[in-house]
N, C-alpha and C positions, 0 to 999 in steps of 0.2 A: 509321057509324066501326066498323070491324069490334069483336068483343069485343076476340078476339087483342093489338089496337091499345093494349089498355089497361091491360094488365099491366106490371108496372113489375117487371125482377130485376134483382138482382146475380150475375155469375158470378165466379168464382174459379178461379185456374189457378194453382198454387204450381210453381217451377221449381226448380232445386240453390238457385241463388244469388240469386233471384228470387220475386216473386209477383205475376203479372198480373191486376187487376183492370177487369170493364166493368160499366158500367149500360145495360141495355135498356129503354126506351120503348117498349112492344112490338117490333117488328122492328128498330126503330131506334135504333142506340149511339147515346148520349148525351154518354157519358164513359168515359175509357180510362187507365191508368195501373199501368205496368209499376215496380212500388219494387224495386230492387235492396238487396243486404244484402250486408256484408263479412264478410271472414273471422272477422274480430274477431268481429261480432255473435253469429256463428253456429256458433264450435267452442267455445264454451260448454254446448252443449247435446251430452250421448254419444249420446241416440237420434235420430234423424231427428221421430218424431214428435212431439219432448219441443217442438218449434218450436212445435206449432200455438199455444199460446198469443200467443208473441212476435207471432209472424204475424198472428193474429187483432188484436191491440192495433194494429198498424200500420195493416191494412186502414181500422179505428174511425178512427182521427187520420185516415187521408185522404179519410175521408170528411167528415168534419165539417172538416178546412179549406178542401172544396171544396164545402158548405153539403146533400150531400146526409143528408136523412135516414135514420135504418136503417127506422122505423115504417112507411114509404112504398112499403116492399117486399113483395111477393104470394107470393113465394118466393126464396130461394135457392139456386145450385145450383154445384155445385165438381165439376173435373176426375175422373174417378173413378180408383182405385189401384190397386193388383196384388192384386186379391180372388182368390178362387176362381176356377173357372171359368165365366161366365155368358153368357147369349145377349143380343146386343143391346139396347139400349135405356134408355129413361127410369125411372129405381131411385127409389124412396126412401130415402132416408138411415135406418138402424136401430138398436137397439144391436146385434143380432147382426153387422152392416157394421161397426162402429165400434172393436167388440171385437177382431172379427179384425184390424183394421190397426192396432190399438193392439199386441198382444199376440203375433201369430204372423201376419205377412203374408210371403208367398212370395216378395216381396224388398223391399229398400226402397228405396223412389222416391219423390220429391216428392212427384209426385202423391197419396199417401198420406194426407198433409195437409188435403187439400181435402174430405175428408167431416164429418171433424170439425169444421174452422173454419166451413163452412157449417151445420154440424148446429144447432151453439151458435148463432151469428149467428140463423139461424131460431127456433130456440126463444126465443129474449130477448122477440121479438116476434111468435110463435106463428102462424108460416105454415111450409108443407112446405120440408122441404130433399131436393133432390135429386143425383145426380149421372146422369152420362149416358154410356155407348156407352164404360168405361173399358178400360184398353190391357186387363184379361182377359175383352173378349169373346172366347169361344170358340165357332162356328158350325161347328166341324169336322166332315166326314163319317167315320165311325168308320173309313174306310180310309185317310184322310188322317192317320191320327197312327199307324201302322206306323212306324218307324225303318228295321229294319235289323237292331233287335238288341233283344231281349225285354226287358232293363232300362231301355232307353231309349224314351220315346213321345213323338212328337210334341208340342208342343204349342201355344197360340195368344194368343202375347205379341207386337200390335203398335200401331199409332197407329191404333187403330180409330175415336177419333174423329173425327179426320181424314178418314180412311177411307169410312168410315158416312156425312159432311155430303157429301163430293163424289160420291159415289155418288149421295145424296138430289137433290143439285143438279143432276147429268146428268138422270136421269131428268126434274124438270121442264124441262130444256132440252130432250130430247128430245122429251116430250110424253109418256110412259105412266109408267106408276107402278112404283115401285124395283120391285113384289113379281112384276111381268111380263119384270125386264128381267135378260141376263146381263153382266154387267161386269166385268171386269179392272180393278182400282182401285188406283195409285201412289201415295205418300208418300215425298215428297223432303225429308230435314232431316238432319239429324247421322246418323240412324238413317236407313234406306232399308225401307220394307213396303211389299210386293206382295201381290192380293189377287183373290183369285177371287169373285165375287158371284154369287149363281142363285137367281133371284126372291127379290131381299129378305133373305138368308142367305150369311154370308161363311164358306163350304164350304170354303173353304182361304187359308192365309197364311206368307209366310215369316214366320218368326221373328225380327224386328227386332233380338232379341239376339244369336243366334247363325247363324242361314242367313240363304241368300240372297245377293244383290250387295251387296259393299261398298260403304262410305259415308266421309263425309267424317271419323270415327272411329273406323267399325267395321268389323274381316275380315268381316263374315259366312259365310258356306260357305270351311273349307281346306281344300285335302289332309289326311285324317284323319292317314294314320302318319305324315309328316312332324312333323303338329303336337305327336301323343305323342311323339316322337322330343326334342322339343321341351323339352314336359312335365317327360320324365324326363332331361334332358343333366345335370341339378344345379346350370344356370346361373339357371332362374329359379323364384323360391316361387309358391306357386299364387297369391296375391294378384298379384303382376308378370303371370303370365300371364292373368289376368281383366282386368287394365286393358290387357293389350297387345288382347288379342278385343274389349274393349269401352269404347274409350273412349280410345285410344294406338293402336289400327289403322285401315287402311282411307287416307282419302289422306293422312291427320296422318303414318302411318310413312313412308310414301315421299317426302313431298315438305316434314314438316317444318310443317306449318300446315293447320286443321280449318276454313278461310274458302274458300271455291270463290269468293268477290271477288278473295281474293289470287294465286287459282291461274289466274282468268281472267285477270288484271292479267300473270303470269308467262306464258301463252300467247300474248297480246299481244305481250311481248317478245319472242318467238320461242324460248320455252324448251322444245325438243322431248319432254323426259322429263316436263315435267308434264303437257301435249296428250296425250302415252302415257295416263299414268295420266290422265287425267279421261276419256280416250274409253272407255280398259277399263271406269271404275264405270257407263259409259253402255251400254256390251258387256253387261255383267252383269247390270242390271238389262233390258234386251230378251232375256234368254236366260232371265230368271225370267220375264218377261210371258208369253212361247211356251211355258214348262213349265204358267204357269196356264191356256191357251188350252186342252191337253190336259184339264184336269182339266173344263172344260166343252164337251168332246168337238169344242171347234171351233166349238161354235155361241155366237158374242161378237157382242154389237149394239154395244160401243161400247169402248175402252182410255181412261183417265181417270186424268190426269196431276197432283196438287195439291202441293201443300208451299213453304216459303219455297226449295226449288231447282228449284221449274220453271219459272224463264225471268223473274222480274222484272227480276233485276239489269242487264239491256240485252242488248245483240245477242250476248256471248257465252255468255251464260245460256240465250239461244234456244237457241243454238245446240248446246248439249248436249242439250237436249230434241229439237232436230232429229236429233240422233244416236241418237236413241232412236225415233224415230218412223220413219227411212228406214229400221230394221229390222222393224218391225210392224207399219206402217200396212196390211199385205199380210190381216192376222188380220183388222182393225176401224176403222174411223174413232177417230182419234184427239181426243178433248177435252183441254183443258189450261186447269186453275186454277190460276192462279200466288201464294203466298201461304199465308198459316193463316186461319183464319175457325174457329179453335177455340171463340175466345170466341163468337163468333155462333150456335154448332155449342149449346154449354152452354145459353144464354139461350134457342134455338128447341125442345130438346127439353123444357124445362120449362112455357114456353107451348103446347107440343104436349098436355101431359095437362093442364095449366089449363083449356085451350079444351076439354078430351073429345076431341079430337080422335086424340090416343092414351092406353090406357090404362099409370099406373103401376104399376112391377114393384115385386115386397118379395122382397128377398134374403134368401134361406135358410143360405145359408152352404156350407162345403164337403160338409153333409152332408143340406142343407134343400133347399128347391123354390125357382122365381122365381117 
């Protein structure tokens, strides 16, 4: 038996109204549960980070109810939060990281809770705690940061955990190291990230919060002059505009639902508007893939599509991916990995460090080094 198969890992992935946990024994997931939190339970907390004790206790209760003992774990790993920009990798959770997430996060995001919870649980049993490929992963080249306006710099906020995991999976299937491949990797979910990976580094990515194609609930890139007119029309407050761009934009703005399954049902019933909007999203994703191919100067080994929107919902879901493929297959062969492997990606990051395959990184904060 490989040494890696003996490690027992607890993975934690907080969402806005849920906390997902998984237990891995080596590479095998032996337990998984998504714990739902009601609005009533969460509304008593003024700040998101204040939820960590509540969620920690819910996790401990769930483990106890399922006869899973905390001292049995070799490490605890959480989805990384919105930290200062850092390279991809597996990071030891330290005081610098925790203080930044508590006191001055770049963005209020549920993933900011993961490090605090993982650290406190791991400290109880004196084992390492990690985050893996957080949303703040930033490996962009200097040329990619130029926006066209000196006051605004392009930055990297993306589904990095999913993108990096899919890239590694593709490398394994291709039979070459990730560090030797040029890949375009797409995550399809509530938001969409399209990224260019050059020899193991994510050198450019569409910021899933404000750039790139529209998605089920985000607008992506918008015509900027028209957006300025909306902002100064007097009809909308700043908070309303933010919600229009992220949360109430994209498919939900056009069709009143952020469920691609419902959109597919509408299309099956002959709804031409739903079909047009759905095709337009595929069209914009394909355009962004084309843009990323220029980042790699046309030298693309494979295009990789992953995430819950990548076709697992049935025939129409696969048709959506096919709408993308028919526009981009001339660039490179397309690999499709439907669904989300986030929990496994977290556990595998911890195992790579515990087994010595990868060196754990130390977070230094906005003015430190990693």
